[in-house]
Structures are given as C-alpha cells and as structure tokens.
C-alpha positions in Angstrom: -56.9 6.2 169.4 -58.6 9.1 167.6 -61.4 9.1 170.1 -59.0 9.1 173.0 -57.1 12.1 171.6 -60.4 13.8 170.8 -61.7 13.2 174.4 -58.5 14.5 175.9 -58.6 17.6 173.7 -62.2 18.3 174.7 -61.5 17.7 178.4 -58.3 19.9 178.4 -59.8 22.8 176.5 -63.2 22.8 178.1 -61.4 23.1 181.5 -59.3 26.0 180.2 -62.4 27.6 178.8 -64.2 27.2 182.1 -61.3 28.5 184.2 -60.8 31.6 182.0 -64.5 32.4 181.2 -65.7 35.8 182.0 -62.4 37.4 183.3 -59.4 36.5 181.2 -60.1 37.6 177.6 -61.5 41.1 178.5 -58.6 41.7 180.8 -56.1 40.4 178.2 -57.6 42.6 175.5 -57.4 45.7 177.7 -53.9 44.8 178.8 -52.9 44.3 175.1 -54.4 47.6 174.2 -52.5 49.3 177.1 -49.2 47.6 176.2 -49.4 48.2 172.5 -51.7 51.2 171.8 -52.3 53.3 174.9 -49.0 55.3 174.7 -49.3 55.6 170.9 -52.6 57.4 171.3 -51.4 59.3 174.4 -48.3 60.6 172.6 -50.3 61.5 169.5 -52.8 63.4 171.6 -50.1 65.3 173.4 -48.8 66.7 170.1 -52.2 68.4 169.7 -52.3 70.4 173.0 -50.1 73.0 174.6 -47.4 72.3 177.2 -47.9 72.1 180.9 -51.0 71.5 183.0 -53.0 74.4 181.5 -51.7 73.6 178.0 -53.9 70.6 178.1 -56.9 72.9 177.6 -55.3 74.6 174.6 -55.7 72.8 171.2 -52.7 73.8 169.1 -52.4 74.8 165.5 -50.7 71.4 165.0 -53.9 69.6 165.8 -55.6 71.5 162.9 -52.8 70.5 160.6 -53.0 66.9 161.6 -56.8 66.5 161.6 -58.2 69.2 159.3 -55.4 69.9 156.8 -57.8 70.6 153.9 -59.6 73.3 155.9 -56.3 74.8 157.0 -55.1 74.9 153.4 -58.4 76.4 152.2 -57.8 79.2 154.9 -54.4 79.9 153.4 -52.6 78.2 156.3 -54.1 80.5 158.8 -55.6 78.3 161.5 -57.5 81.2 163.1 -59.4 81.6 159.8 -60.7 78.0 160.0 -64.4 77.9 161.0 -65.2 76.5 164.3 -68.2 74.7 162.9 -67.6 72.0 161.8 -63.7 72.0 161.8 -63.0 73.3 165.3 -65.5 70.9 166.8 -64.0 68.0 164.8 -60.4 68.9 165.9 -61.5 69.4 169.5 -63.4 66.1 169.6 -60.6 64.2 167.9 -58.0 65.6 170.2 -59.8 64.9 173.5 -61.2 61.6 172.3 -57.6 60.5 171.9 -57.0 61.2 175.6 -60.3 60.0 177.0 -61.3 56.9 175.0 -58.0 54.9 175.5 -58.1 55.7 179.2 -61.6 54.4 179.5 -60.7 51.2 177.8 -57.6 50.6 180.0 -59.5 51.1 183.3 -62.6 49.2 181.9 -65.1 52.0 182.3 -67.8 52.3 179.6 -65.6 49.9 177.7 -68.0 49.0 175.0 -68.8 52.5 174.0 -65.2 53.6 174.3 -64.0 50.7 172.1 -66.7 51.6 169.6 -65.5 55.2 169.6 -61.9 54.0 169.1 -63.0 51.9 166.1 -64.5 55.0 164.6 -61.4 57.0 165.5 -59.1 54.4 163.9 -61.2 54.4 160.7 -61.2 58.2 160.4 -57.5 58.3 161.3 -56.8 55.7 158.5 -58.9 57.7 156.0 -57.1 60.9 156.9 -53.7 59.3 156.6 -54.5 57.9 153.1 -56.7 60.6 151.6 -55.4 63.7 153.2 -51.8 63.1 154.2 -51.3 60.9 151.1 -49.6 57.9 152.8 -48.3 55.8 149.9 -49.2 52.1 149.3 -45.7 51.0 150.6 -46.7 52.4 154.0 -50.4 51.7 153.9 -49.9 48.1 152.9 -52.7 45.9 151.6 -54.6 42.9 152.7 -53.8 39.5 151.3 -50.4 40.6 149.9 -48.2 38.1 151.8 -46.6 41.0 153.8 -47.8 41.8 157.3 -46.0 45.1 157.8 -48.5 47.6 156.4 -48.9 50.4 158.9 -52.6 51.0 158.0 -54.3 47.9 156.5 -52.4 45.2 158.4 -51.7 46.8 161.8 -55.0 48.7 162.1 -57.0 45.7 161.2 -55.6 44.0 164.2 -56.3 47.1 166.3 -59.9 47.1 165.2 -60.3 43.4 165.9 -59.0 43.9 169.4 -61.5 46.7 169.9 -64.3 44.8 168.3 -63.8 42.0 170.9 -64.3 44.6 173.6 -67.4 46.0 171.9 -69.0 42.6 171.7 -67.9 40.9 174.9 -67.1 43.9 177.2 -64.2 44.4 179.6 -64.8 41.3 181.7 -65.4 40.8 185.4 -62.1 42.6 186.4 -63.2 46.1 185.4 -64.9 49.1 186.6 -67.8 48.2 184.3 -68.3 45.0 186.2 -68.0 46.7 189.6 -70.7 49.3 188.6 -72.9 46.5 187.3 -72.6 44.6 190.6 -73.3 47.8 192.5 -76.3 48.6 190.3 -77.8 45.1 190.8 -77.2 45.2 194.5 -78.7 48.6 195.0 -82.4 48.6 196.0 -84.9 49.8 193.4 
C-alpha cells in the first residue's frame, strides 16, 4: 500500500515538475512581485519626486527626509545644505532605483541583477526604518515570535525570499531575459 502511494506521489509530482519546469516559477515570482510589491515601491518612489512629467527629474526635499534624515538634521533641516557627496548621490540612487529595479523585475529584463539590487534596497530600507526612523518593535516584529504580522522582519523576509529566488533561478523562459538570451545564441559570432 505504501509503495503504491509513494509511486503515485512520485508520478504525479514528477509530471507537475516536468510541465512547469523553466517557465512557471520565474513567471509566478515576477507576477507575485508585481501584484504585491510593484505598486508599493512605485508609490513610495513617487513621494520622492516632483509632480508632472518633468517633476520626475526633480528629487524633492521629502526624499532627503525619508532617506538621509541624519544628514538633513545635521544641516539644521536645510536640505540645500546637505552635501551632494555622498548624501545627494545616495538619495538620487535610492529614489530612481525604486522606479527602475521593480520595473526591470516585472518585465523580466536583467532580472537577476535587478532582484539583487532590490534585496540590497530592502535591507537598507529596513535598516533606515529601524535605526533612523525609530520604528518600534511592535511594528518591526520579530522572527520566531508566533506572530506573522511584523512589517519589517516578517513581511520583508518573504520579500527577500521571493527576490532571492529570482537572483538564483532567473526570470524564466517567459521574459525579456530569455528572449535576449535566445537572440544572442542565434546571432552569428
């Protein structure tokens, strides 16, 4: 009886694995990122730039308060007194990374490097939330505490896991990465 169940299990799940191999998990990971995180990051990025089409090219004072609060406080609250190197570069890179990296993941272009960049972004974001913005333990949560509602430790661990899958396995065959790879191998040397 056990051998029959074991054989059935092996047959069913090896078939599922074979049918989904190469295309499903990368696509599902990118779809999950799009459904759960893309608009979170897009809305967050939009709070850091000006209004309108040309406002996109204007990093606002709010971006400095969100990303480089200690530097702004050290400058007496005057964002124009914050040095461009390193703070302006950090704010600029953080702001535009929040626009560009999620988009690259969703469309499956340079997915591995974009997902790696997003992991770094999430880690820095979490550090800033805890160390700079002083998010309390009731919001940050903790691992292994029987509650799964911590906004930083619990949720962002799942975000990083999703992104880590994309770093390791890539976007899958339904992506611009795969299209470029096929084009590159088909092109004469």
